[in-house]
N, C-alpha and C positions, 0 to 999 in steps of 0.2 A: 544193048542195053542200058546204056547211059541215057538213048533217044526213050527208049519204052518210059526209065524212071520220071524222066522228066515229065511226060505226058501223062504220067499216073501222077505226077504231083502237082499238072495242072487241074488236071481231073478233082483232086481232092480240094485242091482250094474251089476251083467253079462251086465246085457242089456245097463246102461248108460256105462261101459267099451267100448262094442260094437256099443254103437251111435257115442259114441268117437273117436273111433276107425277109421268107417269109416267117419266123420267128419273130422279127420286129414288125410286118406286115401284121399276124394278128394281134402282137399284143399292142400294136397301135390300137386295129381296130377294136380290141376288148375296153381302153382307157376310154376310147371316147365313147363307147357305149355306155360304161359305166358314168362316163361324165353327166353325158345327157339324163342316163337314169334319177340320178340322183340332185341332179339340176330340176331334174321334172317332180321329184319326191319334196326336194326344199319350198315347191310354188305352194304347198298345202298346208295345217299348222303342225306344226311338230309331231310325232308319235313316234313308237318303238322303232326302234331300226329296222328297216324293211330289207329283204335278202331279192336280187332279180330273178325275174321270173315268178317265183312263190312270196315275193312280200311278206308277211307276217303269219301267213298260214302256219307255219311251222310251230308258231308258238301258243295256238289255241288248240283247247281240247272239245272236240265236236260234240262228245257225247254229254258232255256237261259245258254249254258253250257261257252261261253265264258266269261259271265260277272262275273262268281265263277272262272273261270283261270285268268283272268284279274288280280283279287281279289287278286289270290294264287300268281300270278306273281309278286306281289306289295310288299308283304310280304316276298315272298322267295329271296333265291340268284337264279344267272342265271340257276343252275342245282339244280333243287331238285326230288322228288320223292313221289309220288302220288300212293294211294293203292285200287285197284277197286273191290276188293279187292286183286287182283294181281299187282306185281308193278310194274309200268310205270314211268319211267323218263321224266320228263318236261324239255325240254330245254327253256329257254326266254330271251338269250341274244345272239345277235351275234357273240363277240368273241368266246362264249362257241360255238357256232352253227358250226362256223368254223373250229374250233381245231377239232372238232368229225366226221362232215362230209365230211370236205377237207384233213385236215391234216392228221387225222386217218381215212380215212374215209372206207380201208377194215377192220378195225373191225366193221363197221356199217352196214354190207352187207346183214345180217341175214332179213327176212321176220317173225311174228309172226308164228306158227303152233298150234293156237289155233285150235282145232277141228271145233269150227263153220266156221271160215273161212275159213279151206280149205273144207269140206263137203259141205258147204252150199253155199259161195259165191265165191267157184272156181270153174273151169270146171268140173275140175278133179284134185285131190290132187299133190300137188308140179306142176303144169304145169303152160305155160304163162308165164307173166312178169311181174306182179304186185305181185304174191303171193307164188312164186315160190323160191327156195334156192339153195346154192351151183353152182353144174356142168349145172347142167338144166336153172336155170337164166343166166348163163352166158353165155350159146349155145343161147339160146330163144333172148337174148338182144343186144347180137353179131349178129342175123341174121337181126331179124328187124332193129337195126338202120342201116344194110348196105342194106338192099332193101326202107328204106324211103330213105335214103341219095339217093340213084339212082334215085328213084321219083323225089325228090323232089328239090335237086342239081343238078345231072348229068344233067338232061333233061328239069326241069321247068315243071312236068307233073301236082304236086300237086298245084304251081300258078295257071297253065289253067284250071286244076278241081274247085277251089275255086271262080275265074272269072265266070264261066259257071254257076255255081248252085249260085252264086249271081243275074246273069242275068237272070235265073229263079227266082229267088225270086222278084227280082223289078217288072219284067212280071205280077209275082201272084199281089202281092201289086197293081199294075196300073190295073188288070183287075178286084178288086173288087169296087162292086157299089157302095156302102154307106162308105166312108173314113172318115165319122165324129166320129165315135167309132169302131177303127180296135184293136181287141185281137192280141198283137204280139207275142205272144207266141210260137203257132203252126208254121206259117209261118220262124221264127227263127228255130223254132228247127229241122220244115224239112228241111230249107237251110243247116245246119252244120250236120248233119245225112246224107245229101245226099251227102256230099266231102268224110266223111269216110264210108257211104257205098260203093262209086265210088271206093275208095283208096282200099279197101279189098278186095269187090268181082266183081268189073269192072260197076257197072249200078248203075244208079240213079231214083227215083221215082216221077212222076210231083205230083205237091204241090194239086192237087185234086184228085190223086190216090195213098196216100201214108198212107193209114190204116197199112199196116204192122210196116211202123214206128212210129206211133203215139201208136197201140197196146203195143209195145216194152215197148214204153216210161211209158204207163199206167201200164201197169204189174209190173214194176220196182217199182214205185210209192205205189202202191198196195202193195209188199213185205215189204218195209219200215215201212208202216201201219198195219201190222197184229197184234192182238189182241190177248192173252190168256184169256179164256171164266171166270167170276167172276176174271179178276186177275184189280183190280180199283187202285183206291189210294193206297193201301196197297203194291203195285208192283214198282209204280212209282219211288222209290227211286232207288230200284236196278235195275229195267231195263230201265230208260230212256235216258240209250246211244243213243239211235234213238228211233223212233214212234215206230217201230216191240218191242215192251214186251217181246216177248218169245226171242229174239237173245238175248235182254240188258241182260236177266236172263243166256241164257246160256255162255255168253263168258263172267262173270263172275263165273258162277258156272256148268261147264261144264259135271260133273256126272248127272246133270237133266237128259242131253239128252240122259240117258240111264235106265231113267223110263217110264213106262205104261205111256199113256194118257197125261204125264208130258213132256215126250222127243218128243211126235208127236206135242206140243205145242210151246216147245221151242225151236226147230229146223229141226223137219221134216216135217211141212208143208211150212216152208220156203225153205227146199233143195227140195219139189217137185214144188213148184212157180219156183223158179229159173231152172229147169231142163226144164218148161213149155216157160219159158222166153227166155234160150240158145236155143232151137228150132231155133229158127229165124237165130241161126249164124249156127247151121248143116244143115239147107235149104239152105241157102245163099253159103256157102263153098264146099257142092253140086252142087249145082247150077252152080258154078265157075267153079268146076272141071268138071265137062260136057263139057265144051267149049274148055279145055285147052287140049294143045299140046306143049313138050317137044321139036320139034325143031323151036316152035313158039318164037318171043321175048313177056314175062313177060310183061301183061294191066294192072296187080292190085298185090297185097300183096299176096294172095290165089297163082298167078301161078308162081311169083317170089320165093316163100316158098316151093313150091311143088319142083322147079327144084332145089332149095337147098338140096333137102334130100337126091338125087342123091348119094351125095359126102359129105353129113354132115350125120350122123349117129347120132347124139343128137338131128335132127327135125324129127319130126313124126308127123301123122296125130293128135292125140289129141292134141298133143302141137300148132299144127294150129291153132285147134279151139278155144284154150282156148286163145292164143293167139289174132286171130279174136275176140272173146268176150272181153277181155281185152281192146283194144282199143275202140272198139265199145262202152262201157259200160262208160269209165271211160273218152274218147275225146268229146263226142256228148254233155253230162249234163252240165260239167264244160266249155265250149265255150261257149255252148247255155246261159247256167243261166252269166254268164260272159255282153254277149252281153244285154241279159235286163234289166243287172243292169244298162248297156251306155246308154241305150233310156231314163232310168229314170232321170240318173243325170244330160245328156244333157239339158233334158226336167227342170230340175230345177236349174241348170245353163245356163240360155241362154247367159249372155257374154262370157263365155267361148264356148258354141256352137258356137254361131256366129264368133268367132276367128279362132275356127277351118275351119269351113266351107270355112273361106276368103282364107286361105293356101292350101285347097283344091283347088279350083276353080282357084287360083294361078297358081298353080301347075299341077295341071291333067285338069281343065277346065269341061265342061260339056258335051261334046262328046265323052267320053273313059273313061273306067275304072281305076282305081288307079293299077298300078302295085309295085313286089318289089323294081325293080329302082326307084322310085321316093321319095322312103322313107328316102334318104340320103337327098332331098329338102326339106325334111319335119317336121322339127327337133319338132314341136309343138304336130302333130299329135301323134310322139313316144315318147312324153310325156305324152300324154292326155292317149294312150294305159296303161304305166308304174303307170301312178297316178290312175288308174281305177283298175288293178288289185292290186293295195297295199289297195286304200280307200272300195274297193266293194269282197276282197278276198273271193272266194266262195269255197275254203278248209281250214278254222279255223285251221284245224291241217293239218300237214304231213301225209303222207303215215307213218305209225308205222312202226319202224326197230326192228330188235333184231341185240344183240351184238354176233360177233361168239367165241370173246376171253372176256377174262377178261379184262379190259381195265382202264385208270387211265386218266380221263377227270377235267383241274384244281385242280388236287393233288384228289381226289377224283375218288375212283373206281366203276366202275359200273360192278356187275360179267356178265358172258356169258349167253345169253339167254335172255337177260333183254328187254322187251320192251321199246324203247326209242323216244320220241315222242318232234316233232320240234314244238313249238306252232306258226304257223306263225301270226293268227289274234293279239295275244300281240307282236309280234316284228314289224309288220306294223301299229299298234298303238301307239307302246309305245318309239320305238328306238329313241335316241337322234339323230339320222342325221334329223327325221322327223318333224318339226317344227312343231308346228301346227296341231298336224297329226287328227285331226277332222275336217278339211278343207279339201277338193278337190282343191287344186291346183298345177296343171299338171307345174308351173312355178319353182316347186323346184328342178325340174330335168334338168334345161335348165342354160347356162353360161346366167353371166348378159347379153349380147347383145341377150340372146334368139337366136342365131344363130346356137348352136352345144348343144347335151348332155352333163352336167357335168360327169368328169373322176372321180366318186368318186366310191374307191371299194365296198364300202358298200350297194351305190345304185344301 
């Protein structure tokens, strides 16, 4: 019995020692991991305290993200870092924004190389003008600006296209029998999309025969609302970055895209839907190229781009389609939403609507449409446009950039490859220049005599 007791005691001591060793090892590894994590955190501008694995995600209300960012903006300096769980440096101060994107703009020309952005939302990885980087971005941007300048400034083509589309829009509204209850969404959407469509591809749709345009918009909205089966309340915290829960998860944890089933629902489904949406671009680029003649004067963006491909090896068919996809997607939705907000705001502030109407009647009259040349005589209209974009800004955060080098802003270092976001909503609603920012007041942009726009650099 004594021998058995000794053996049992020895075993207890052994297992106790082993358990302690395991606990000590686990504790050491956890401590080392925490040390490395918070050392990594300390290399970015100081922000709210993040937790391992989830960062600051738990602090944000994704159903009203701008309110969470406003609260954090008030608590933090004009430059701070959120971990989502990867680091995103937030800019909420005008002077910081100017130093970063203007004075040191070359250091912020990168775009996020996130797997989801490049494979799901780009026409092809590192193509076009929105999500490309390096020489590709420079070549596409240079070509696009040159082409649009030729259309818009050299020959006034852009203005004529807008006026023509507006005329179609007004005629369509006039043809509606019952004007007591008109949903303005689709008439505005088609009007705006037609301008972009004609610039890019050289043709536009009639309002009563615009199903391809409407389908494009509906499908894109569907992409933003895709769901992961069985993933409801428990996943909202992590994937509320957009309505598409799968994309929210894939953005935060890219490794999920490689897993069976999960990979399909986090990114594969979205990627397939985006390819279906982009078929509209492929079809219409092809339609434009079927009537392209290298000897003729270009009549649309596709023709002008194709013409430049002969001498510029940095331009190719894939980037042509990607650039068209970028312009078509980004241009129509932002402009349409802004104009829909304009309708709501003018209805809410009838005194401002009437003042704007009187200026239009005085300068333009009732017999013609306005021209770009009229704007110098219409300071209140210009002020309304500026205040509209401030008050109802439709892009709460800027398109994210990344640093291409280690860069110091306001004495704080931002490592190379870091996502940087300008919080436009916070700037428009809190910057000291905008007194009483919750009020829609176009006069804030005008001189005391209301004859000219104020010359204030911050405005």
